[in-house]
NUTIFI-259976 format. One record per atom (N, C-alpha, C): x, y, z; residue number from 1; residue in one letter. Coordinates in nm, 3 decimals, decimal comma, m for minus. Layout:
// NUTIFI-259976
((X; Y; Z); NUM; 'a')
...
END
This chain:
// NUTIFI-259976
((9,949; 13,317; 8,631); 1; 'x')
((10,023; 13,276; 8,525); 1; 'x')
((10,098; 13,369; 8,410); 1; 'x')
((10,239; 13,363; 8,361); 2; 'x')
((10,278; 13,428; 8,296); 2; 'x')
((10,319; 13,308; 8,163); 2; 'x')
((10,340; 13,361; 8,015); 3; 'x')
((10,338; 13,287; 7,922); 3; 'x')
((10,499; 13,257; 7,891); 3; 'x')
((10,554; 13,192; 7,852); 4; 'x')
((10,681; 13,225; 7,777); 4; 'x')
((10,663; 13,246; 7,643); 4; 'x')
((10,573; 13,259; 7,563); 5; 'x')
((10,523; 13,248; 7,466); 5; 'x')
((10,522; 13,403; 7,438); 5; 'x')
((10,540; 13,432; 7,327); 6; 'x')
((10,508; 13,576; 7,253); 6; 'x')
((10,343; 13,587; 7,237); 6; 'x')
((10,251; 13,727; 7,239); 7; 'x')
((10,119; 13,688; 7,186); 7; 'x')
((10,106; 13,725; 7,037); 7; 'x')
((10,023; 13,658; 7,022); 8; 'x')
((10,011; 13,651; 6,855); 8; 'x')
((9,881; 13,762; 6,841); 8; 'x')
((9,899; 13,854; 6,752); 9; 'x')
((9,804; 13,957; 6,713); 9; 'x')
((9,767; 13,921; 6,553); 9; 'x')
((9,641; 13,888; 6,532); 10; 'x')
((9,625; 13,862; 6,422); 10; 'x')
((9,583; 14,008; 6,328); 10; 'x')
((9,605; 13,967; 6,204); 11; 'x')
((9,528; 14,079; 6,105); 11; 'x')
((9,439; 14,027; 6,006); 11; 'x')
((9,454; 14,086; 5,905); 12; 'x')
((9,334; 14,044; 5,809); 12; 'x')
((9,391; 13,923; 5,707); 12; 'x')
((9,510; 13,913; 5,735); 13; 'x')
((9,559; 13,807; 5,649); 13; 'x')
((9,573; 13,685; 5,717); 13; 'x')
((9,510; 13,598; 5,627); 14; 'x')
((9,454; 13,442; 5,723); 14; 'x')
((9,610; 13,386; 5,741); 14; 'x')
((9,625; 13,318; 5,855); 15; 'x')
((9,731; 13,248; 5,929); 15; 'x')
((9,705; 13,121; 5,972); 15; 'x')
((9,751; 12,990; 5,921); 16; 'x')
((9,756; 12,849; 5,939); 16; 'x')
((9,803; 12,855; 6,050); 16; 'x')
((9,715; 12,790; 6,192); 17; 'x')
((9,794; 12,751; 6,317); 17; 'x')
((9,757; 12,630; 6,383); 17; 'x')
((9,822; 12,555; 6,421); 18; 'x')
((9,805; 12,417; 6,474); 18; 'x')
((9,777; 12,491; 6,692); 18; 'x')
((9,672; 12,459; 6,691); 19; 'x')
((9,637; 12,485; 6,829); 19; 'x')
((9,737; 12,383; 6,919); 19; 'x')
((9,782; 12,408; 7,018); 20; 'x')
((9,873; 12,323; 7,104); 20; 'x')
((9,861; 12,308; 7,263); 20; 'x')
((9,704; 12,392; 7,300); 21; 'x')
((9,654; 12,362; 7,444); 21; 'x')
((9,472; 12,385; 7,415); 21; 'x')
((9,451; 12,338; 7,536); 22; 'x')
((9,289; 12,345; 7,564); 22; 'x')
((9,335; 12,515; 7,629); 22; 'x')
((9,236; 12,594; 7,597); 23; 'x')
((9,194; 12,710; 7,709); 23; 'x')
((9,240; 12,722; 7,806); 23; 'x')
((9,324; 12,826; 7,854); 24; 'x')
((9,348; 12,849; 8,008); 24; 'x')
((9,344; 13,015; 8,038); 24; 'x')
((9,424; 13,000; 8,123); 25; 'x')
((9,396; 13,169; 8,192); 25; 'x')
((9,518; 13,227; 8,205); 25; 'x')
((9,571; 13,330; 8,146); 26; 'x')
((9,690; 13,420; 8,202); 26; 'x')
((9,630; 13,554; 8,203); 26; 'x')
((9,734; 13,608; 8,304); 27; 'x')
((9,745; 13,726; 8,350); 27; 'x')
((9,803; 13,844; 8,213); 27; 'x')
((9,750; 13,892; 8,149); 28; 'x')
((9,782; 13,992; 8,025); 28; 'x')
((9,765; 14,163; 8,042); 28; 'x')
((9,874; 14,226; 8,047); 29; 'x')
((9,852; 14,354; 8,051); 29; 'x')
((9,794; 14,377; 8,222); 29; 'x')
((9,670; 14,445; 8,234); 30; 'x')
((9,612; 14,432; 8,407); 30; 'x')
((9,545; 14,360; 8,405); 30; 'x')
((9,486; 14,218; 8,320); 31; 'x')
((9,364; 14,173; 8,365); 31; 'x')
((9,416; 14,049; 8,328); 31; 'x')
((9,314; 13,931; 8,373); 32; 'x')
((9,305; 13,797; 8,350); 32; 'x')
((9,257; 13,792; 8,206); 32; 'x')
((9,299; 13,713; 8,083); 33; 'x')
((9,262; 13,679; 8,014); 33; 'x')
((9,216; 13,502; 7,947); 33; 'x')
((9,153; 13,483; 7,873); 34; 'x')
((9,116; 13,319; 7,816); 34; 'x')
((9,237; 13,331; 7,696); 34; 'x')
((9,303; 13,200; 7,682); 35; 'x')
((9,414; 13,187; 7,607); 35; 'x')
((9,454; 13,070; 7,584); 35; 'x')
((9,488; 13,067; 7,431); 36; 'x')
((9,544; 12,893; 7,378); 36; 'x')
((9,664; 12,921; 7,334); 36; 'x')
((9,740; 12,824; 7,338); 37; 'x')
((9,895; 12,798; 7,252); 37; 'x')
((9,867; 12,780; 7,135); 37; 'x')
((9,930; 12,851; 7,028); 38; 'x')
((9,921; 12,796; 6,889); 38; 'x')
((10,086; 12,779; 6,846); 38; 'x')
((10,059; 12,701; 6,735); 39; 'x')
((10,192; 12,717; 6,649); 39; 'x')
((10,179; 12,785; 6,539); 39; 'x')
((10,248; 12,890; 6,483); 40; 'x')
((10,221; 12,927; 6,363); 40; 'x')
((10,314; 12,851; 6,261); 40; 'x')
((10,218; 12,784; 6,147); 41; 'x')
((10,298; 12,672; 6,058); 41; 'x')
((10,348; 12,696; 5,944); 41; 'x')
((10,380; 12,847; 5,915); 42; 'x')
((10,443; 12,916; 5,802); 42; 'x')
((10,571; 12,968; 5,896); 42; 'x')
((10,520; 13,042; 5,977); 43; 'x')
((10,667; 13,108; 6,018); 43; 'x')
((10,728; 12,980; 6,149); 43; 'x')
((10,662; 12,906; 6,190); 44; 'x')
((10,743; 12,782; 6,241); 44; 'x')
((10,763; 12,833; 6,403); 44; 'x')
((10,715; 12,924; 6,457); 45; 'x')
((10,712; 13,003; 6,579); 45; 'x')
((10,575; 12,992; 6,704); 45; 'x')
((10,608; 12,962; 6,770); 46; 'x')
((10,503; 12,901; 6,916); 46; 'x')
((10,481; 13,074; 6,984); 46; 'x')
((10,326; 13,101; 6,980); 47; 'x')
((10,277; 13,210; 7,011); 47; 'x')
((10,159; 13,159; 7,107); 47; 'x')
((10,104; 13,275; 7,197); 48; 'x')
((9,969; 13,237; 7,245); 48; 'x')
((9,874; 13,345; 7,202); 48; 'x')
((9,733; 13,295; 7,198); 49; 'x')
((9,634; 13,406; 7,161); 49; 'x')
((9,534; 13,395; 7,240); 49; 'x')
((9,522; 13,498; 7,240); 50; 'x')
((9,363; 13,579; 7,349); 50; 'x')
((9,256; 13,514; 7,281); 50; 'x')
((9,136; 13,446; 7,341); 51; 'x')
((9,026; 13,394; 7,245); 51; 'x')
((8,929; 13,454; 7,297); 51; 'x')
((8,915; 13,575; 7,368); 52; 'x')
((8,780; 13,649; 7,410); 52; 'x')
((8,676; 13,681; 7,322); 52; 'x')
((8,729; 13,714; 7,233); 53; 'x')
((8,638; 13,781; 7,134); 53; 'x')
((8,566; 13,667; 7,133); 53; 'x')
((8,431; 13,695; 7,119); 54; 'x')
((8,301; 13,625; 7,075); 54; 'x')
((8,328; 13,548; 6,944); 54; 'x')
((8,383; 13,661; 6,864); 55; 'x')
((8,416; 13,593; 6,693); 55; 'x')
((8,482; 13,485; 6,671); 55; 'x')
((8,552; 13,525; 6,823); 56; 'x')
((8,673; 13,351; 6,822); 56; 'x')
((8,627; 13,261; 6,927); 56; 'x')
((8,588; 13,301; 7,017); 57; 'x')
((8,524; 13,169; 7,118); 57; 'x')
((8,429; 13,099; 7,065); 57; 'x')
((8,329; 13,171; 6,977); 58; 'x')
((8,205; 13,059; 6,972); 58; 'x')
((8,259; 12,944; 6,865); 58; 'x')
((8,320; 12,999; 6,759); 59; 'x')
((8,382; 12,894; 6,670); 59; 'x')
((8,449; 12,782; 6,742); 59; 'x')
((8,542; 12,853; 6,839); 60; 'x')
((8,620; 12,758; 6,900); 60; 'x')
((8,558; 12,646; 7,015); 60; 'x')
((8,436; 12,689; 7,049); 61; 'x')
((8,349; 12,605; 7,151); 61; 'x')
((8,275; 12,549; 7,059); 61; 'x')
((8,248; 12,535; 6,906); 62; 'x')
((8,142; 12,457; 6,811); 62; 'x')
((8,283; 12,300; 6,794); 62; 'x')
((8,407; 12,396; 6,761); 63; 'x')
((8,477; 12,308; 6,693); 63; 'x')
((8,510; 12,199; 6,828); 63; 'x')
((8,515; 12,275; 6,978); 64; 'x')
((8,555; 12,173; 7,088); 64; 'x')
((8,452; 12,066; 7,082); 64; 'x')
((8,333; 12,110; 7,070); 65; 'x')
((8,204; 12,008; 7,084); 65; 'x')
((8,197; 11,910; 6,971); 65; 'x')
((8,248; 11,934; 6,858); 66; 'x')
((8,229; 11,850; 6,739); 66; 'x')
((8,384; 11,745; 6,766); 66; 'x')
((8,506; 11,814; 6,790); 67; 'x')
((8,619; 11,714; 6,769); 67; 'x')
((8,656; 11,682; 6,913); 67; 'x')
((8,594; 11,697; 7,017); 68; 'x')
((8,615; 11,627; 7,188); 68; 'x')
((8,746; 11,748; 7,222); 68; 'x')
((8,830; 11,792; 7,161); 69; 'x')
((8,912; 11,853; 7,200); 69; 'x')
((8,970; 11,980; 7,120); 69; 'x')
((9,039; 12,070; 7,118); 70; 'x')
((9,113; 12,181; 7,053); 70; 'x')
((9,250; 12,152; 7,022); 70; 'x')
((9,369; 12,098; 7,128); 71; 'x')
((9,490; 12,044; 7,095); 71; 'x')
((9,457; 11,946; 6,968); 71; 'x')
((9,580; 11,992; 6,878); 72; 'x')
((9,635; 11,924; 6,761); 72; 'x')
((9,528; 11,968; 6,654); 72; 'x')
((9,442; 12,064; 6,643); 73; 'x')
((9,360; 12,047; 6,521); 73; 'x')
((9,420; 12,201; 6,451); 73; 'x')
((9,471; 12,215; 6,323); 74; 'x')
((9,491; 12,301; 6,270); 74; 'x')
((9,389; 12,368; 6,165); 74; 'x')
((9,412; 12,521; 6,208); 75; 'x')
((9,303; 12,666; 6,161); 75; 'x')
((9,337; 12,729; 6,112); 75; 'x')
((9,274; 12,827; 5,992); 76; 'x')
((9,320; 12,958; 5,959); 76; 'x')
((9,242; 13,018; 6,004); 76; 'x')
((9,288; 13,152; 6,095); 77; 'x')
((9,254; 13,258; 6,144); 77; 'x')
((9,282; 13,382; 6,067); 77; 'x')
((9,197; 13,470; 6,067); 78; 'x')
((9,231; 13,623; 6,049); 78; 'x')
((9,115; 13,724; 6,094); 78; 'x')
((9,120; 13,814; 6,072); 79; 'x')
((9,011; 13,879; 6,080); 79; 'x')
((8,955; 13,951; 5,961); 79; 'x')
((8,830; 13,999; 5,956); 80; 'x')
((8,772; 14,039; 5,860); 80; 'x')
((8,841; 14,155; 5,792); 80; 'x')
((8,901; 14,281; 5,861); 81; 'x')
((8,906; 14,387; 5,816); 81; 'x')
((9,053; 14,394; 5,913); 81; 'x')
((9,134; 14,520; 5,874); 82; 'x')
((9,268; 14,543; 6,004); 82; 'x')
((9,219; 14,622; 6,075); 82; 'x')
((9,083; 14,669; 6,097); 83; 'x')
((9,035; 14,732; 6,192); 83; 'x')
((9,062; 14,665; 6,335); 83; 'x')
((9,104; 14,740; 6,472); 84; 'x')
((9,129; 14,643; 6,549); 84; 'x')
((8,986; 14,622; 6,638); 84; 'x')
((8,849; 14,664; 6,577); 85; 'x')
((8,730; 14,573; 6,676); 85; 'x')
((8,710; 14,495; 6,584); 85; 'x')
((8,764; 14,463; 6,445); 86; 'x')
((8,721; 14,373; 6,336); 86; 'x')
((8,691; 14,241; 6,399); 86; 'x')
((8,589; 14,130; 6,324); 87; 'x')
((8,577; 14,049; 6,394); 87; 'x')
((8,669; 13,919; 6,322); 87; 'x')
((8,651; 13,840; 6,403); 88; 'x')
((8,765; 13,703; 6,350); 88; 'x')
((8,701; 13,616; 6,301); 88; 'x')
((8,775; 13,582; 6,147); 89; 'x')
((8,717; 13,461; 6,104); 89; 'x')
((8,787; 13,326; 6,144); 89; 'x')
((8,746; 13,257; 6,180); 90; 'x')
((8,844; 13,109; 6,178); 90; 'x')
((8,766; 12,984; 6,123); 90; 'x')
((8,821; 12,896; 6,068); 91; 'x')
((8,791; 12,792; 6,013); 91; 'x')
((8,904; 12,680; 6,001); 91; 'x')
((8,877; 12,532; 5,983); 92; 'x')
((8,984; 12,396; 6,000); 92; 'x')
((9,031; 12,404; 5,882); 92; 'x')
((9,153; 12,389; 5,881); 93; 'x')
((9,258; 12,383; 5,736); 93; 'x')
((9,163; 12,230; 5,653); 93; 'x')
END
């Protein structure tokens, strides 16, 4: 599966996002990756976000268990630092 959306690369600046899908698999680069469709509420643009990092997938799993689904939730997402391997931070708005 190939997405018609652009990939969102998260930096240390918090971004307010609306989750537009449940997790799904895309072929990205040369491998399959777990992703979600998201909408950047400030820029009013659609993206997909790779959610394979444990610092993203674990909070998303907790939200899914508490809320029943991810679709429609609004979250803040950022990395702790601008380093490529920095952990993500995720919280409900």
